[in-house]
CHARMM-style PDB file with segment names, atoms N, HN, CA, C and O in Angstrom:
ATOM      1  N   MET     1     -22.425   7.565  25.152  1.00  0.00      PROA
ATOM      2  CA  MET     1     -22.372   7.653  23.839  1.00  0.00      PROA
ATOM      3  C   MET     1     -21.040   6.759  23.197  1.00  0.00      PROA
ATOM      4  O   MET     1     -19.955   6.916  23.755  1.00  0.00      PROA
ATOM      5  N   GLY     2     -21.117   5.974  22.212  1.00  0.00      PROA
ATOM      6  HN  GLY     2     -21.999   5.847  21.758  1.00  0.00      PROA
ATOM      7  CA  GLY     2     -20.219   5.246  21.771  1.00  0.00      PROA
ATOM      8  C   GLY     2     -19.354   5.792  20.473  1.00  0.00      PROA
ATOM      9  O   GLY     2     -18.663   5.092  19.733  1.00  0.00      PROA
ATOM     10  N   LEU     3     -19.565   7.213  20.384  1.00  0.00      PROA
ATOM     11  HN  LEU     3     -20.126   7.782  20.985  1.00  0.00      PROA
ATOM     12  CA  LEU     3     -18.858   7.920  19.280  1.00  0.00      PROA
ATOM     13  C   LEU     3     -17.400   8.200  19.488  1.00  0.00      PROA
ATOM     14  O   LEU     3     -17.030   8.982  20.364  1.00  0.00      PROA
ATOM     15  N   ASP     4     -16.663   7.643  18.783  1.00  0.00      PROA
ATOM     16  HN  ASP     4     -16.964   7.008  18.071  1.00  0.00      PROA
ATOM     17  CA  ASP     4     -14.987   7.896  18.928  1.00  0.00      PROA
ATOM     18  C   ASP     4     -14.731   8.381  17.619  1.00  0.00      PROA
ATOM     19  O   ASP     4     -14.999   7.741  16.602  1.00  0.00      PROA
ATOM     20  N   VAL     5     -14.110   9.738  17.642  1.00  0.00      PROA
ATOM     21  HN  VAL     5     -13.892  10.258  18.467  1.00  0.00      PROA
ATOM     22  CA  VAL     5     -13.888  10.281  16.363  1.00  0.00      PROA
ATOM     23  C   VAL     5     -12.373  10.167  15.936  1.00  0.00      PROA
ATOM     24  O   VAL     5     -11.951  10.652  14.886  1.00  0.00      PROA
ATOM     25  N   ARG     6     -11.524   9.424  16.924  1.00  0.00      PROA
ATOM     26  HN  ARG     6     -11.866   9.030  17.777  1.00  0.00      PROA
ATOM     27  CA  ARG     6     -10.269   9.375  16.746  1.00  0.00      PROA
ATOM     28  C   ARG     6      -9.891   8.719  15.487  1.00  0.00      PROA
ATOM     29  O   ARG     6      -8.980   9.202  14.814  1.00  0.00      PROA
ATOM     30  N   MET     7     -10.575   7.549  15.070  1.00  0.00      PROA
ATOM     31  HN  MET     7     -11.315   7.156  15.617  1.00  0.00      PROA
ATOM     32  CA  MET     7     -10.301   6.758  13.882  1.00  0.00      PROA
ATOM     33  C   MET     7     -10.558   7.668  12.541  1.00  0.00      PROA
ATOM     34  O   MET     7      -9.649   7.808  11.722  1.00  0.00      PROA
ATOM     35  N   PRO     8     -11.700   8.211  12.379  1.00  0.00      PROA
ATOM     36  CA  PRO     8     -11.629   8.997  11.127  1.00  0.00      PROA
ATOM     37  C   PRO     8     -10.928  10.322  11.234  1.00  0.00      PROA
ATOM     38  O   PRO     8     -10.601  10.812  10.153  1.00  0.00      PROA
ATOM     39  N   MET     9     -10.653  10.952  12.239  1.00  0.00      PROA
ATOM     40  HN  MET     9     -10.919  10.554  13.117  1.00  0.00      PROA
ATOM     41  CA  MET     9      -9.809  12.030  12.301  1.00  0.00      PROA
ATOM     42  C   MET     9      -8.126  11.418  11.990  1.00  0.00      PROA
ATOM     43  O   MET     9      -7.298  12.071  11.356  1.00  0.00      PROA
ATOM     44  N   GLY    10      -7.916  10.320  12.466  1.00  0.00      PROA
ATOM     45  HN  GLY    10      -8.589   9.790  12.981  1.00  0.00      PROA
ATOM     46  CA  GLY    10      -6.594   9.956  12.309  1.00  0.00      PROA
ATOM     47  C   GLY    10      -6.268   9.693  10.817  1.00  0.00      PROA
ATOM     48  O   GLY    10      -5.220  10.033  10.268  1.00  0.00      PROA
ATOM     49  N   LEU    11      -7.428   8.965  10.163  1.00  0.00      PROA
ATOM     50  HN  LEU    11      -8.280   8.690  10.609  1.00  0.00      PROA
ATOM     51  CA  LEU    11      -7.224   8.490   8.810  1.00  0.00      PROA
ATOM     52  C   LEU    11      -7.269   9.913   7.922  1.00  0.00      PROA
ATOM     53  O   LEU    11      -6.660  10.015   6.857  1.00  0.00      PROA
ATOM     54  N   MET    12      -8.019  10.929   8.461  1.00  0.00      PROA
ATOM     55  HN  MET    12      -8.514  10.847   9.326  1.00  0.00      PROA
ATOM     56  CA  MET    12      -8.014  12.096   7.488  1.00  0.00      PROA
ATOM     57  C   MET    12      -6.398  12.830   7.461  1.00  0.00      PROA
ATOM     58  O   MET    12      -5.708  13.226   6.522  1.00  0.00      PROA
ATOM     59  N   PHE    13      -6.183  12.802   8.886  1.00  0.00      PROA
ATOM     60  HN  PHE    13      -6.744  12.481   9.648  1.00  0.00      PROA
ATOM     61  CA  PHE    13      -4.774  13.478   9.096  1.00  0.00      PROA
ATOM     62  C   PHE    13      -3.599  12.593   8.490  1.00  0.00      PROA
ATOM     63  O   PHE    13      -2.585  13.196   8.137  1.00  0.00      PROA
ATOM     64  N   SER    14      -3.654  11.193   8.339  1.00  0.00      PROA
ATOM     65  HN  SER    14      -4.478  10.704   8.625  1.00  0.00      PROA
ATOM     66  CA  SER    14      -2.603  10.668   7.874  1.00  0.00      PROA
ATOM     67  C   SER    14      -2.721  10.791   6.390  1.00  0.00      PROA
ATOM     68  O   SER    14      -1.667  10.991   5.786  1.00  0.00      PROA
ATOM     69  N   VAL    15      -3.946  10.696   5.626  1.00  0.00      PROA
ATOM     70  HN  VAL    15      -4.802  10.534   6.117  1.00  0.00      PROA
ATOM     71  CA  VAL    15      -3.953  11.048   4.189  1.00  0.00      PROA
ATOM     72  C   VAL    15      -3.286  12.311   4.044  1.00  0.00      PROA
ATOM     73  O   VAL    15      -2.282  12.403   3.337  1.00  0.00      PROA
ATOM     74  N   LEU    16      -3.764  13.283   4.654  1.00  0.00      PROA
ATOM     75  HN  LEU    16      -4.580  13.208   5.228  1.00  0.00      PROA
ATOM     76  CA  LEU    16      -3.403  14.798   4.448  1.00  0.00      PROA
ATOM     77  C   LEU    16      -1.974  14.824   4.643  1.00  0.00      PROA
ATOM     78  O   LEU    16      -1.352  15.458   3.790  1.00  0.00      PROA
ATOM     79  N   GLY    17      -1.257  14.240   5.637  1.00  0.00      PROA
ATOM     80  HN  GLY    17      -1.762  13.725   6.330  1.00  0.00      PROA
ATOM     81  CA  GLY    17       0.072  14.415   6.017  1.00  0.00      PROA
ATOM     82  C   GLY    17       0.972  13.563   4.724  1.00  0.00      PROA
ATOM     83  O   GLY    17       2.045  13.982   4.289  1.00  0.00      PROA
ATOM     84  N   ALA    18       0.339  12.400   4.275  1.00  0.00      PROA
ATOM     85  HN  ALA    18      -0.532  12.060   4.629  1.00  0.00      PROA
ATOM     86  CA  ALA    18       1.094  11.760   3.343  1.00  0.00      PROA
ATOM     87  C   ALA    18       1.037  12.324   2.054  1.00  0.00      PROA
ATOM     88  O   ALA    18       1.979  12.128   1.287  1.00  0.00      PROA
ATOM     89  N   LEU    19       0.010  13.035   1.688  1.00  0.00      PROA
ATOM     90  HN  LEU    19      -0.755  13.194   2.312  1.00  0.00      PROA
ATOM     91  CA  LEU    19       0.060  13.832   0.386  1.00  0.00      PROA
ATOM     92  C   LEU    19       0.889  14.877   0.489  1.00  0.00      PROA
ATOM     93  O   LEU    19       1.627  15.143  -0.459  1.00  0.00      PROA
ATOM     94  N   LEU    20       0.906  15.698   1.741  1.00  0.00      PROA
ATOM     95  HN  LEU    20       0.307  15.482   2.512  1.00  0.00      PROA
ATOM     96  CA  LEU    20       1.782  16.742   1.799  1.00  0.00      PROA
ATOM     97  C   LEU    20       3.275  16.157   1.744  1.00  0.00      PROA
ATOM     98  O   LEU    20       4.111  16.787   1.097  1.00  0.00      PROA
ATOM     99  N   LEU    21       3.581  15.156   2.300  1.00  0.00      PROA
ATOM    100  HN  LEU    21       2.902  14.644   2.826  1.00  0.00      PROA
ATOM    101  CA  LEU    21       4.916  14.718   2.325  1.00  0.00      PROA
ATOM    102  C   LEU    21       5.357  14.309   0.851  1.00  0.00      PROA
ATOM    103  O   LEU    21       6.439  14.667   0.384  1.00  0.00      PROA
ATOM    104  N   VAL    22       4.521  13.603   0.218  1.00  0.00      PROA
ATOM    105  HN  VAL    22       3.643  13.313   0.597  1.00  0.00      PROA
ATOM    106  CA  VAL    22       4.793  13.306  -1.192  1.00  0.00      PROA
ATOM    107  C   VAL    22       5.129  14.481  -1.993  1.00  0.00      PROA
ATOM    108  O   VAL    22       6.108  14.554  -2.736  1.00  0.00      PROA
ATOM    109  N   TYR    23       4.190  15.470  -1.783  1.00  0.00      PROA
ATOM    110  HN  TYR    23       3.395  15.411  -1.179  1.00  0.00      PROA
ATOM    111  CA  TYR    23       4.275  16.773  -2.656  1.00  0.00      PROA
ATOM    112  C   TYR    23       5.604  17.441  -2.262  1.00  0.00      PROA
ATOM    113  O   TYR    23       6.357  17.793  -3.170  1.00  0.00      PROA
ATOM    114  N   GLY    24       5.933  17.633  -1.050  1.00  0.00      PROA
ATOM    115  HN  GLY    24       5.322  17.347  -0.312  1.00  0.00      PROA
ATOM    116  CA  GLY    24       7.236  18.021  -0.454  1.00  0.00      PROA
ATOM    117  C   GLY    24       8.439  17.338  -1.170  1.00  0.00      PROA
ATOM    118  O   GLY    24       9.377  17.984  -1.636  1.00  0.00      PROA
ATOM    119  N   GLY    25       8.337  15.928  -1.224  1.00  0.00      PROA
ATOM    120  HN  GLY    25       7.575  15.402  -0.845  1.00  0.00      PROA
ATOM    121  CA  GLY    25       9.433  15.208  -1.733  1.00  0.00      PROA
ATOM    122  C   GLY    25       9.556  15.342  -3.266  1.00  0.00      PROA
ATOM    123  O   GLY    25      10.665  15.232  -3.789  1.00  0.00      PROA
ATOM    124  N   LEU    26       8.415  15.583  -4.024  1.00  0.00      PROA
ATOM    125  HN  LEU    26       7.514  15.673  -3.600  1.00  0.00      PROA
ATOM    126  CA  LEU    26       8.540  15.831  -5.460  1.00  0.00      PROA
ATOM    127  C   LEU    26       8.991  17.235  -5.873  1.00  0.00      PROA
ATOM    128  O   LEU    26       9.496  17.502  -6.964  1.00  0.00      PROA
ATOM    129  N   THR    27       8.732  18.180  -4.792  1.00  0.00      PROA
ATOM    130  HN  THR    27       8.322  17.963  -3.907  1.00  0.00      PROA
ATOM    131  CA  THR    27       9.122  19.472  -5.247  1.00  0.00      PROA
ATOM    132  C   THR    27      10.429  20.022  -4.626  1.00  0.00      PROA
ATOM    133  O   THR    27      10.786  21.196  -4.723  1.00  0.00      PROA
ATOM    134  N   LEU    28      11.146  18.979  -3.935  1.00  0.00      PROA
ATOM    135  HN  LEU    28      10.855  18.026  -3.856  1.00  0.00      PROA
ATOM    136  CA  LEU    28      12.412  19.123  -3.397  1.00  0.00      PROA
ATOM    137  C   LEU    28      13.466  19.577  -4.196  1.00  0.00      PROA
ATOM    138  O   LEU    28      13.786  18.893  -5.167  1.00  0.00      PROA
ATOM    139  N   GLY    29      14.106  20.699  -3.931  1.00  0.00      PROA
ATOM    140  HN  GLY    29      13.847  21.255  -3.142  1.00  0.00      PROA
ATOM    141  CA  GLY    29      15.208  21.163  -4.773  1.00  0.00      PROA
ATOM    142  C   GLY    29      14.829  22.165  -5.771  1.00  0.00      PROA
ATOM    143  O   GLY    29      15.703  22.733  -6.426  1.00  0.00      PROA
ATOM    144  N   ARG    30      13.572  22.423  -5.933  1.00  0.00      PROA
ATOM    145  HN  ARG    30      12.862  21.962  -5.401  1.00  0.00      PROA
ATOM    146  CA  ARG    30      13.021  23.301  -6.910  1.00  0.00      PROA
ATOM    147  C   ARG    30      13.160  24.827  -6.391  1.00  0.00      PROA
ATOM    148  O   ARG    30      12.907  25.065  -5.210  1.00  0.00      PROA
ATOM    149  N   PRO    31      13.511  25.731  -7.157  1.00  0.00      PROA
ATOM    150  CA  PRO    31      13.704  27.079  -6.649  1.00  0.00      PROA
ATOM    151  C   PRO    31      12.337  27.692  -6.145  1.00  0.00      PROA
ATOM    152  O   PRO    31      11.266  27.572  -6.738  1.00  0.00      PROA
ATOM    153  N   GLY    32      12.528  28.324  -5.036  1.00  0.00      PROA
ATOM    154  HN  GLY    32      13.398  28.421  -4.554  1.00  0.00      PROA
ATOM    155  CA  GLY    32      11.279  29.005  -4.396  1.00  0.00      PROA
ATOM    156  C   GLY    32      10.550  27.979  -3.487  1.00  0.00      PROA
ATOM    157  O   GLY    32       9.553  28.407  -2.906  1.00  0.00      PROA
ATOM    158  N   THR    33      10.900  26.707  -3.284  1.00  0.00      PROA
ATOM    159  HN  THR    33      11.710  26.359  -3.756  1.00  0.00      PROA
ATOM    160  CA  THR    33      10.226  25.677  -2.431  1.00  0.00      PROA
ATOM    161  C   THR    33      10.566  25.777  -1.183  1.00  0.00      PROA
ATOM    162  O   THR    33       9.730  25.422  -0.351  1.00  0.00      PROA
ATOM    163  N   ALA    34      11.662  26.200  -0.800  1.00  0.00      PROA
ATOM    164  HN  ALA    34      12.341  26.488  -1.476  1.00  0.00      PROA
ATOM    165  CA  ALA    34      12.232  26.212   0.451  1.00  0.00      PROA
ATOM    166  C   ALA    34      13.150  27.509   0.697  1.00  0.00      PROA
ATOM    167  O   ALA    34      14.353  27.458   0.952  1.00  0.00      PROA
ATOM    168  N   PRO    35      12.405  28.645   0.582  1.00  0.00      PROA
ATOM    169  CA  PRO    35      13.105  30.036   0.866  1.00  0.00      PROA
ATOM    170  C   PRO    35      14.231  29.947   2.170  1.00  0.00      PROA
ATOM    171  O   PRO    35      15.378  30.394   2.154  1.00  0.00      PROA
ATOM    172  N   THR    36      13.623  29.313   3.172  1.00  0.00      PROA
ATOM    173  HN  THR    36      12.691  28.950   3.185  1.00  0.00      PROA
ATOM    174  CA  THR    36      14.537  29.510   4.398  1.00  0.00      PROA
ATOM    175  C   THR    36      15.627  28.332   4.421  1.00  0.00      PROA
ATOM    176  O   THR    36      16.474  28.304   5.314  1.00  0.00      PROA
ATOM    177  N   GLY    37      15.584  27.414   3.468  1.00  0.00      PROA
ATOM    178  HN  GLY    37      14.896  27.436   2.742  1.00  0.00      PROA
ATOM    179  CA  GLY    37      16.394  26.258   3.435  1.00  0.00      PROA
ATOM    180  C   GLY    37      15.827  25.120   4.143  1.00  0.00      PROA
ATOM    181  O   GLY    37      16.448  24.060   4.219  1.00  0.00      PROA
ATOM    182  N   VAL    38      14.665  25.288   4.670  1.00  0.00      PROA
ATOM    183  HN  VAL    38      14.161  26.150   4.609  1.00  0.00      PROA
ATOM    184  CA  VAL    38      14.096  24.030   5.279  1.00  0.00      PROA
ATOM    185  C   VAL    38      12.777  23.686   4.361  1.00  0.00      PROA
ATOM    186  O   VAL    38      11.898  24.526   4.173  1.00  0.00      PROA
ATOM    187  N   PRO    39      12.740  22.556   3.891  1.00  0.00      PROA
ATOM    188  CA  PRO    39      11.735  21.987   3.212  1.00  0.00      PROA
ATOM    189  C   PRO    39      10.349  21.876   3.972  1.00  0.00      PROA
ATOM    190  O   PRO    39       9.948  20.776   4.353  1.00  0.00      PROA
ATOM    191  N   ILE    40       9.638  23.020   4.180  1.00  0.00      PROA
ATOM    192  HN  ILE    40       9.964  23.914   3.871  1.00  0.00      PROA
ATOM    193  CA  ILE    40       8.404  23.066   4.871  1.00  0.00      PROA
ATOM    194  C   ILE    40       7.357  22.037   4.759  1.00  0.00      PROA
ATOM    195  O   ILE    40       6.761  21.539   5.713  1.00  0.00      PROA
ATOM    196  N   ASN    41       7.158  21.720   3.334  1.00  0.00      PROA
ATOM    197  HN  ASN    41       7.642  22.125   2.558  1.00  0.00      PROA
ATOM    198  CA  ASN    41       6.056  20.656   3.231  1.00  0.00      PROA
ATOM    199  C   ASN    41       6.565  19.353   3.503  1.00  0.00      PROA
ATOM    200  O   ASN    41       5.757  18.426   3.560  1.00  0.00      PROA
ATOM    201  N   LEU    42       7.882  19.119   3.694  1.00  0.00      PROA
ATOM    202  HN  LEU    42       8.539  19.872   3.647  1.00  0.00      PROA
ATOM    203  CA  LEU    42       8.320  17.707   4.170  1.00  0.00      PROA
ATOM    204  C   LEU    42       8.124  17.623   5.557  1.00  0.00      PROA
ATOM    205  O   LEU    42       7.720  16.578   6.067  1.00  0.00      PROA
ATOM    206  N   VAL    43       8.446  18.921   6.402  1.00  0.00      PROA
ATOM    207  HN  VAL    43       8.774  19.770   5.987  1.00  0.00      PROA
ATOM    208  CA  VAL    43       8.458  18.872   7.760  1.00  0.00      PROA
ATOM    209  C   VAL    43       6.954  18.802   8.155  1.00  0.00      PROA
ATOM    210  O   VAL    43       6.529  17.906   8.885  1.00  0.00      PROA
ATOM    211  N   TRP    44       6.246  19.686   7.695  1.00  0.00      PROA
ATOM    212  HN  TRP    44       6.591  20.414   7.102  1.00  0.00      PROA
ATOM    213  CA  TRP    44       4.589  19.544   8.183  1.00  0.00      PROA
ATOM    214  C   TRP    44       4.158  18.346   7.699  1.00  0.00      PROA
ATOM    215  O   TRP    44       3.556  17.708   8.563  1.00  0.00      PROA
ATOM    216  N   GLY    45       4.244  17.748   6.546  1.00  0.00      PROA
ATOM    217  HN  GLY    45       4.733  18.266   5.844  1.00  0.00      PROA
ATOM    218  CA  GLY    45       3.764  16.484   6.161  1.00  0.00      PROA
ATOM    219  C   GLY    45       4.110  15.356   7.049  1.00  0.00      PROA
ATOM    220  O   GLY    45       3.235  14.579   7.428  1.00  0.00      PROA
ATOM    221  N   LEU    46       5.320  15.233   7.390  1.00  0.00      PROA
ATOM    222  HN  LEU    46       6.031  15.865   7.081  1.00  0.00      PROA
ATOM    223  CA  LEU    46       5.742  14.363   8.454  1.00  0.00      PROA
ATOM    224  C   LEU    46       5.007  14.398   9.901  1.00  0.00      PROA
ATOM    225  O   LEU    46       4.583  13.406  10.493  1.00  0.00      PROA
ATOM    226  N   PHE    47       4.947  15.675  10.326  1.00  0.00      PROA
ATOM    227  HN  PHE    47       5.292  16.481   9.845  1.00  0.00      PROA
ATOM    228  CA  PHE    47       4.330  15.852  11.675  1.00  0.00      PROA
ATOM    229  C   PHE    47       2.833  15.561  11.531  1.00  0.00      PROA
ATOM    230  O   PHE    47       2.280  14.907  12.415  1.00  0.00      PROA
ATOM    231  N   ILE    48       2.089  16.040  10.391  1.00  0.00      PROA
ATOM    232  HN  ILE    48       2.539  16.571   9.673  1.00  0.00      PROA
ATOM    233  CA  ILE    48       0.737  15.653  10.339  1.00  0.00      PROA
ATOM    234  C   ILE    48       0.425  14.182  10.202  1.00  0.00      PROA
ATOM    235  O   ILE    48      -0.492  13.559  10.737  1.00  0.00      PROA
ATOM    236  N   LEU    49       1.467  13.695   9.290  1.00  0.00      PROA
ATOM    237  HN  LEU    49       2.212  14.201   8.854  1.00  0.00      PROA
ATOM    238  CA  LEU    49       1.232  12.074   9.184  1.00  0.00      PROA
ATOM    239  C   LEU    49       1.492  11.484  10.526  1.00  0.00      PROA
ATOM    240  O   LEU    49       0.679  10.607  10.819  1.00  0.00      PROA
ATOM    241  N   LEU    50       2.475  11.746  11.488  1.00  0.00      PROA
ATOM    242  HN  LEU    50       3.135  12.458  11.250  1.00  0.00      PROA
ATOM    243  CA  LEU    50       2.549  11.206  12.724  1.00  0.00      PROA
ATOM    244  C   LEU    50       1.361  11.398  13.639  1.00  0.00      PROA
ATOM    245  O   LEU    50       0.883  10.503  14.335  1.00  0.00      PROA
ATOM    246  N   PHE    51       0.848  12.867  13.565  1.00  0.00      PROA
ATOM    247  HN  PHE    51       1.236  13.594  13.000  1.00  0.00      PROA
ATOM    248  CA  PHE    51      -0.265  13.001  14.560  1.00  0.00      PROA
ATOM    249  C   PHE    51      -1.556  12.026  13.901  1.00  0.00      PROA
ATOM    250  O   PHE    51      -2.338  11.568  14.735  1.00  0.00      PROA
ATOM    251  N   GLY    52      -1.735  11.787  12.843  1.00  0.00      PROA
ATOM    252  HN  GLY    52      -1.100  12.159  12.166  1.00  0.00      PROA
ATOM    253  CA  GLY    52      -2.845  11.038  12.270  1.00  0.00      PROA
ATOM    254  C   GLY    52      -2.555   9.364  12.890  1.00  0.00      PROA
ATOM    255  O   GLY    52      -3.378   8.633  13.440  1.00  0.00      PROA
ATOM    256  N   LEU    53      -1.077   9.072  12.577  1.00  0.00      PROA
ATOM    257  HN  LEU    53      -0.408   9.666  12.130  1.00  0.00      PROA
ATOM    258  CA  LEU    53      -0.870   7.795  13.163  1.00  0.00      PROA
ATOM    259  C   LEU    53      -1.100   7.499  14.619  1.00  0.00      PROA
ATOM    260  O   LEU    53      -1.518   6.426  15.053  1.00  0.00      PROA
ATOM    261  N   VAL    54      -0.796   8.517  15.302  1.00  0.00      PROA
ATOM    262  HN  VAL    54      -0.457   9.389  14.949  1.00  0.00      PROA
ATOM    263  CA  VAL    54      -1.028   8.527  16.786  1.00  0.00      PROA
ATOM    264  C   VAL    54      -2.404   8.383  17.179  1.00  0.00      PROA
ATOM    265  O   VAL    54      -2.730   7.683  18.138  1.00  0.00      PROA
ATOM    266  N   LEU    55      -3.328   9.106  16.374  1.00  0.00      PROA
ATOM    267  HN  LEU    55      -3.063   9.674  15.595  1.00  0.00      PROA
ATOM    268  CA  LEU    55      -4.713   9.177  16.637  1.00  0.00      PROA
ATOM    269  C   LEU    55      -5.341   7.569  16.282  1.00  0.00      PROA
ATOM    270  O   LEU    55      -6.244   7.055  16.940  1.00  0.00      PROA
ATOM    271  N   ILE    56      -4.711   6.965  15.197  1.00  0.00      PROA
ATOM    272  HN  ILE    56      -3.977   7.383  14.662  1.00  0.00      PROA
ATOM    273  CA  ILE    56      -5.314   5.722  14.891  1.00  0.00      PROA
ATOM    274  C   ILE    56      -4.842   4.749  15.831  1.00  0.00      PROA
ATOM    275  O   ILE    56      -5.551   3.774  16.080  1.00  0.00      PROA
ATOM    276  N   PHE    57      -3.714   4.903  16.388  1.00  0.00      PROA
ATOM    277  HN  PHE    57      -3.138   5.695  16.186  1.00  0.00      PROA
ATOM    278  CA  PHE    57      -3.067   4.032  17.555  1.00  0.00      PROA
ATOM    279  C   PHE    57      -4.060   4.027  18.858  1.00  0.00      PROA
ATOM    280  O   PHE    57      -4.486   3.027  19.435  1.00  0.00      PROA
ATOM    281  N   LEU    58      -4.317   5.392  19.171  1.00  0.00      PROA
ATOM    282  HN  LEU    58      -3.970   6.204  18.702  1.00  0.00      PROA
ATOM    283  CA  LEU    58      -5.217   5.450  20.267  1.00  0.00      PROA
ATOM    284  C   LEU    58      -6.611   4.837  20.262  1.00  0.00      PROA
ATOM    285  O   LEU    58      -7.247   4.363  21.204  1.00  0.00      PROA
ATOM    286  N   ALA    59      -6.933   4.960  18.979  1.00  0.00      PROA
ATOM    287  HN  ALA    59      -6.417   5.345  18.214  1.00  0.00      PROA
ATOM    288  CA  ALA    59      -8.444   4.527  18.700  1.00  0.00      PROA
ATOM    289  C   ALA    59      -8.315   2.915  18.611  1.00  0.00      PROA
ATOM    290  O   ALA    59      -9.191   2.186  19.077  1.00  0.00      PROA
ATOM    291  N   ARG    60      -7.304   2.483  18.057  1.00  0.00      PROA
ATOM    292  HN  ARG    60      -6.593   3.076  17.678  1.00  0.00      PROA
ATOM    293  CA  ARG    60      -7.353   0.900  18.016  1.00  0.00      PROA
ATOM    294  C   ARG    60      -7.053   0.449  19.448  1.00  0.00      PROA
ATOM    295  O   ARG    60      -7.511  -0.618  19.854  1.00  0.00      PROA
ATOM    296  N   ARG    61      -6.300   1.228  20.218  1.00  0.00      PROA
ATOM    297  HN  ARG    61      -5.927   2.095  19.888  1.00  0.00      PROA
ATOM    298  CA  ARG    61      -5.928   0.748  21.594  1.00  0.00      PROA
ATOM    299  C   ARG    61      -7.366   0.694  22.588  1.00  0.00      PROA
ATOM    300  O   ARG    61      -7.571  -0.060  23.540  1.00  0.00      PROA
ATOM    301  N   ALA    62      -8.120   1.578  22.119  1.00  0.00      PROA
ATOM    302  HN  ALA    62      -7.953   2.191  21.346  1.00  0.00      PROA
ATOM    303  CA  ALA    62      -9.216   1.907  23.174  1.00  0.00      PROA
ATOM    304  C   ALA    62     -10.195   0.646  22.825  1.00  0.00      PROA
ATOM    305  O   ALA    62     -10.750   0.088  23.772  1.00  0.00      PROA
ATOM    306  N   ARG    63     -10.398   0.234  21.649  1.00  0.00      PROA
ATOM    307  HN  ARG    63      -9.947   0.687  20.880  1.00  0.00      PROA
ATOM    308  CA  ARG    63     -11.254  -0.992  21.468  1.00  0.00      PROA
ATOM    309  C   ARG    63     -11.039  -2.005  22.415  1.00  0.00      PROA
ATOM    310  OT1 ARG    63     -11.686  -3.050  22.358  1.00  0.00      PROA
TER     311      ARG     63
END
């Protein structure tokens, strides 16, 4: 089978991570957005974006 799901999954995770990263950046410093002191939306947005970019890289390399 020639089905490679890394590219669509990578695009989905990249878009989701970018949206979360932008949202975290826009709400940075507002009360209640980081109760532990760590801007969790920024952190997880970055991790999800990086994961999506790795999937896209692996899909392109496999071609």
